[in-house]
C-alpha positions in Angstrom: -64.4 -50.4 -75.5 -62.5 -48.0 -72.4 -65.3 -48.5 -70.2 -64.9 -52.6 -70.7 -61.3 -52.2 -69.2 -62.6 -50.8 -66.3 -60.0 -48.0 -65.5 -59.9 -46.5 -62.0 -58.2 -43.0 -63.3 -58.6 -41.5 -66.4 -56.1 -38.7 -67.7 -57.6 -36.2 -70.3 -54.8 -34.3 -71.9 -55.4 -31.1 -74.0 -58.9 -30.8 -71.9 -59.3 -27.4 -73.1 -60.9 -28.9 -76.0 -63.8 -29.7 -74.1 -66.0 -26.6 -74.0 -69.8 -27.2 -74.6 -71.9 -29.6 -72.4 -73.8 -30.4 -75.6 -70.6 -31.8 -77.8 -70.2 -35.5 -78.2 -66.8 -35.3 -77.1 -67.8 -33.7 -73.8 -71.1 -36.0 -73.2 -68.5 -39.1 -73.6 -66.0 -37.9 -71.3 -68.5 -36.7 -68.6 -70.0 -40.6 -68.8 -66.5 -41.9 -68.2 -65.8 -39.5 -65.6 -68.6 -41.0 -63.4 -67.0 -44.5 -63.7 -63.5 -44.1 -62.5 -62.4 -43.0 -59.2 -60.0 -40.1 -60.7 -60.3 -38.1 -63.3 -57.1 -35.9 -64.1 -57.4 -33.0 -66.8 -54.1 -31.5 -68.4 -53.8 -28.5 -70.4 -51.4 -25.3 -70.4 -54.4 -23.3 -71.8 -57.4 -24.7 -69.9 -59.6 -21.2 -70.4 -59.3 -20.7 -74.4 -61.6 -18.1 -75.0 -64.3 -17.4 -72.1 -64.6 -18.3 -68.4 -67.6 -20.5 -68.8 -65.7 -22.9 -70.6 -64.0 -24.0 -67.8 -67.1 -25.5 -66.3 -67.3 -28.8 -68.3 -63.8 -29.5 -67.1 -64.7 -28.7 -63.6 -67.8 -31.0 -63.9 -65.8 -34.0 -64.7 -62.8 -33.6 -62.5 -65.2 -32.6 -59.3 -68.5 -34.6 -60.4 -71.9 -33.4 -60.1 -72.2 -33.0 -56.6 -68.8 -31.2 -56.4 -69.9 -28.0 -58.2 -72.9 -26.0 -58.6 -75.0 -25.9 -62.0 -73.8 -24.5 -65.2 -76.3 -21.6 -64.9 -74.9 -20.9 -61.0 -71.5 -20.9 -62.0 -72.2 -18.8 -65.3 -74.3 -16.3 -63.5 -71.4 -15.8 -60.7 -68.4 -15.6 -62.9 -70.1 -14.1 -66.1 -73.0 -12.2 -67.1 -76.1 -13.1 -69.2 -76.2 -10.2 -71.6 -78.4 -9.1 -74.5 -75.7 -8.7 -77.1 -75.4 -7.8 -80.9 -75.6 -11.7 -80.9 -78.5 -12.2 -79.2 -78.4 -13.6 -75.2 -75.1 -15.0 -74.5 -72.6 -14.9 -71.3 -70.2 -12.4 -71.8 -67.0 -11.1 -70.2 -65.9 -12.3 -66.6 -66.1 -11.2 -63.1 -65.0 -12.1 -59.5 -61.6 -13.7 -61.1 -59.7 -13.6 -58.2 -62.3 -15.5 -56.1 -62.4 -18.0 -59.0 -58.7 -18.6 -59.0 -58.9 -19.3 -55.1 -61.5 -21.7 -55.6 -59.6 -23.3 -58.2 -56.7 -23.7 -56.4 -58.6 -25.0 -53.4 -60.7 -27.4 -55.1 -58.5 -28.9 -57.8 -56.0 -26.9 -59.7 -52.3 -27.4 -59.7 -50.7 -24.8 -61.8 -47.3 -24.7 -62.9 -45.5 -22.1 -65.1 -43.1 -23.0 -67.6 -40.4 -20.8 -65.7 -41.0 -22.6 -62.7 -40.9 -26.3 -64.2 -38.2 -25.6 -67.0 -36.1 -22.5 -65.7 -33.2 -23.3 -68.2 -35.5 -23.0 -71.2 -34.7 -19.9 -73.2 -36.9 -16.8 -72.9 -39.0 -15.6 -76.1 -40.3 -12.6 -77.0 -43.2 -10.8 -79.1 -42.9 -8.1 -81.7 -45.7 -6.5 -83.7 -45.0 -4.7 -87.2 -47.7 -2.7 -88.1 -48.3 -2.1 -91.9 -50.4 0.3 -93.9 -52.6 -1.1 -96.7 -51.9 0.2 -100.2 -54.3 3.1 -101.0 -56.3 0.8 -103.5 -56.9 -1.9 -100.9 -57.3 1.1 -98.4 -60.2 2.6 -100.0 -61.8 -1.1 -101.0 -61.7 -1.7 -97.2 -63.5 1.6 -96.4 -66.1 0.7 -98.9 -66.6 -3.0 -97.5 -66.4 -1.4 -93.9 -69.1 1.2 -94.8 -71.2 -1.6 -96.6 -71.0 -4.0 -93.8 -72.5 -1.0 -91.3 -75.4 -0.4 -93.7 -76.1 -4.0 -94.0 -76.1 -4.7 -90.2 -78.4 -1.8 -89.1 -81.1 -2.5 -92.0 -80.7 -6.3 -91.5 -81.1 -6.4 -87.7 -82.7 -3.1 -86.7 -83.4 -4.8 -83.2 -80.8 -6.3 -81.3 -82.7 -9.4 -80.6 -83.0 -10.3 -84.3 -79.1 -10.8 -84.7 -78.1 -14.0 -85.8 -74.5 -14.6 -84.6 -73.4 -17.2 -87.4 -74.5 -14.4 -90.3 -72.5 -11.7 -88.5 -69.4 -13.8 -88.0 -69.4 -14.9 -91.4 -69.5 -11.4 -92.7 -66.7 -10.5 -90.2 -64.7 -13.3 -91.1 -65.0 -12.0 -95.0 -63.5 -8.9 -94.4 -60.4 -10.4 -92.1 -60.0 -13.0 -94.8 -59.4 -10.0 -97.4 -57.2 -7.9 -95.2 -55.0 -10.8 -95.1 -54.9 -11.2 -98.6 -53.8 -7.8 -98.9 -51.2 -8.0 -96.5 -49.6 -10.8 -98.2 -47.2 -8.6 -100.0 -45.8 -7.5 -96.9 -45.6 -11.0 -95.4 -43.7 -11.9 -98.5 -41.0 -9.0 -98.0 -40.7 -10.0 -94.3 -39.6 -13.9 -95.3 -37.4 -12.7 -98.3 -35.7 -10.1 -95.8 -35.3 -13.0 -93.1 -33.8 -15.7 -95.6 -31.5 -13.4 -97.1 -29.8 -12.2 -93.9 -29.7 -15.4 -92.1 -29.4 -19.3 -92.6 -32.0 -20.0 -90.0 -35.4 -21.7 -90.3 -38.6 -20.1 -89.8 -42.1 -21.1 -89.0 -45.2 -19.4 -90.4 -48.5 -19.7 -89.1 -51.7 -18.3 -90.9 -55.6 -19.3 -91.2 -56.6 -19.3 -94.2 -55.9 -21.8 -97.6 -55.3 -18.8 -100.0 -52.8 -17.2 -97.3 -50.9 -20.4 -96.7 -50.8 -21.9 -100.3 -49.6 -18.5 -101.4 -46.4 -18.6 -99.1 -45.8 -22.1 -99.9 -46.0 -21.8 -103.5 -43.6 -18.4 -103.4 -40.7 -20.8 -102.0 -41.7 -23.9 -103.3 -39.4 -23.9 -106.4 -36.4 -23.2 -104.3 -36.2 -27.0 -103.4 -36.8 -30.1 -104.9 -39.4 -33.2 -104.0 -36.4 -35.1 -102.3 -35.1 -32.1 -100.7 -38.0 -29.4 -100.0 -37.3 -26.0 -99.2 -40.7 -25.6 -97.5 -43.4 -27.9 -96.0 -47.0 -27.3 -95.0 -49.4 -28.7 -92.6 -52.9 -27.8 -92.7 -56.4 -29.5 -92.6 -55.6 -31.3 -95.6 -52.7 -33.3 -94.6 -53.2 -36.7 -93.0 -51.4 -37.5 -89.7 -48.5 -39.7 -91.2 -47.7 -36.9 -93.8 -48.0 -34.4 -91.0 -45.2 -36.2 -89.1 -43.3 -36.3 -92.2 -43.3 -32.6 -92.7 -42.4 -32.1 -89.3 -39.2 -34.5 -89.5 -38.1 -33.1 -92.9 -38.1 -29.2 -90.9 -36.5 -30.5 -87.9 -33.8 -32.8 -89.4 -32.8 -31.6 -93.0 -30.8 -28.4 -93.1 -32.2 -27.4 -96.5 -36.0 -27.6 -95.4 -36.1 -24.1 -94.1 -39.5 -23.1 -94.0 -42.6 -24.9 -92.0 -45.8 -23.0 -92.9 -48.9 -24.2 -90.7 -52.4 -23.9 -90.3 -52.7 -22.6 -86.7 -55.4 -24.9 -85.5 -54.2 -27.7 -87.8 -50.4 -27.3 -86.8 -50.6 -25.4 -83.4 -51.0 -28.4 -81.3 -48.8 -31.6 -80.6 -46.0 -30.5 -83.0 -42.3 -29.8 -82.3 -40.7 -27.2 -84.3 -37.9 -26.4 -82.2 -35.3 -26.4 -85.2 -36.4 -22.9 -85.8 -36.2 -20.0 -83.2 -38.4 -17.5 -85.1 -42.1 -17.6 -85.8 -43.9 -15.0 -88.0 -47.7 -15.1 -87.7 -49.6 -14.0 -91.0 -53.1 -13.6 -89.3 -54.7 -13.2 -86.2 -57.2 -15.6 -84.6 -59.7 -14.6 -82.3 -58.9 -17.2 -79.5 -55.5 -16.2 -77.6 -54.9 -19.8 -76.7 -54.7 -20.4 -80.4 -51.5 -18.1 -80.6 -50.1 -19.4 -77.2 -50.4 -22.9 -78.3 -48.5 -22.3 -81.5 -46.2 -20.3 -80.2 -45.1 -23.0 -78.1 -44.5 -25.3 -80.8 -41.0 -23.9 -80.7 -40.7 -23.0 -77.0 -40.2 -26.7 -75.9 -37.5 -28.8 -73.8 -35.2 -29.4 -76.9 -35.1 -25.2 -77.9 -31.8 -23.9 -77.1 -32.3 -20.6 -78.5 -34.0 -17.5 -77.8 -37.3 -17.5 -79.7 -38.5 -14.3 -81.4 -42.3 -14.2 -82.2 -43.4 -11.8 -84.9 -47.0 -10.5 -86.0 -47.8 -8.6 -88.9 -50.9 -6.4 -88.4 -52.4 -4.3 -90.6 -53.5 -0.6 -89.2 -56.7 0.9 -89.0 -58.4 -2.5 -89.8 -60.4 -5.2 -88.1 -57.1 -7.0 -87.2 -56.4 -4.1 -84.7 -59.7 -4.8 -83.3 -58.9 -8.6 -83.2 -55.7 -7.6 -81.5 -57.5 -5.9 -78.8 -59.6 -8.8 -78.2 -56.6 -11.1 -77.9 -55.2 -8.9 -75.4 -58.4 -8.6 -73.2 -59.2 -12.5 -73.4 -55.7 -13.2 -72.4 -55.8 -10.9 -69.4 -59.1 -12.8 -68.2 -57.0 -15.7 -68.4 -54.2 -14.7 -66.6 -56.1 -13.5 -63.8 -58.6 -16.8 -63.6 -56.1 -19.4 -64.0 -52.7 -17.9 -62.9 -54.0 -15.6 -60.0 -53.5 -12.3 -61.7 -49.7 -12.7 -62.6 -49.4 -11.1 -65.9 -46.4 -13.4 -66.8 -47.4 -14.1 -70.2 -49.2 -11.3 -71.0 -50.4 -11.5 -74.8 -50.4 -7.6 -75.7 -50.2 -7.5 -79.4 -52.1 -4.1 -79.5 -50.0 -2.3 -76.7 -47.0 -2.6 -78.7 -48.6 -1.6 -82.0 -50.3 1.5 -80.3 -46.6 2.3 -79.3 -45.7 2.3 -82.7 -48.6 3.9 -84.1 -48.3 6.9 -81.7 -50.5 8.5 -79.4 -52.4 10.6 -81.7 -53.8 7.7 -83.5 -54.3 5.8 -80.4 -56.9 8.4 -79.4 -58.8 8.0 -82.6 -59.1 4.4 -81.8 -60.8 5.0 -78.5 
């Protein structure tokens, strides 16, 4: 249908959704990019996870003859290594060079403080929590069982199956999130008691999201809800209705969202406080979710709070988030650490030097 319109220019918003050359979405856009005079790709976070994800976007903007092959691009700016999950391009290198190439070839990068200098600032804080002893013992057993399973299942690195590993780690991560819920409830209770402000809460798993919604649902009515929810089960019309209630109704004080379902395209500026009950593996998911509050209509300083369970897989996730965000800063912003996503750094400050040494 788009082809029949014979457009001369195509503008692809949220182009970071195009990551793999094998995906149907990418194939369609690649075909369309060949039929127009100009292809413009827009995103606040064009590199969400790895530097190799930039290639499909560059291919659409520059064309087949405007950039080297994917293999050449990845070999130069990443490394093909035999990891625990098989052969993959991992890490990044020559990022200052890549940044210069992007600026010279096609990239116009504008930071929020450059285009919206009057937009209120925001800060991040991390609250480390210690799991109860019973949950701690169960976690230690779970971690040991995972290690035993891993080395028995995959004695050779070449045998590793990434999907199986991710599933096992996700199982541990979910349990930590469930055990951490009492701390999340306590933080929300204190927030509601100490202020009359609104609050946005982001999570990943249904049990966490529904647990928060159910705890505060009875404080409102069907016509005047105290809490609203947006996750993958909510259709588009109902999503917008939930947003409208939160933005416009003073009695609707809590918005609970699934990070990937509610973290893009919504405006939640009625609140200036956001709580993350869980951590995703991708820093851009967090950045996008935070930006639901940090938008043009926001008038107040925004506080982003992360609750992280000490000495668990969540600390490793926080480390991954910080490292990946550093790669993004270097490749896209030329090494400007203006929006450095350093959850772990603050967490280690709170934990103290002695515990930090053990994490190394």
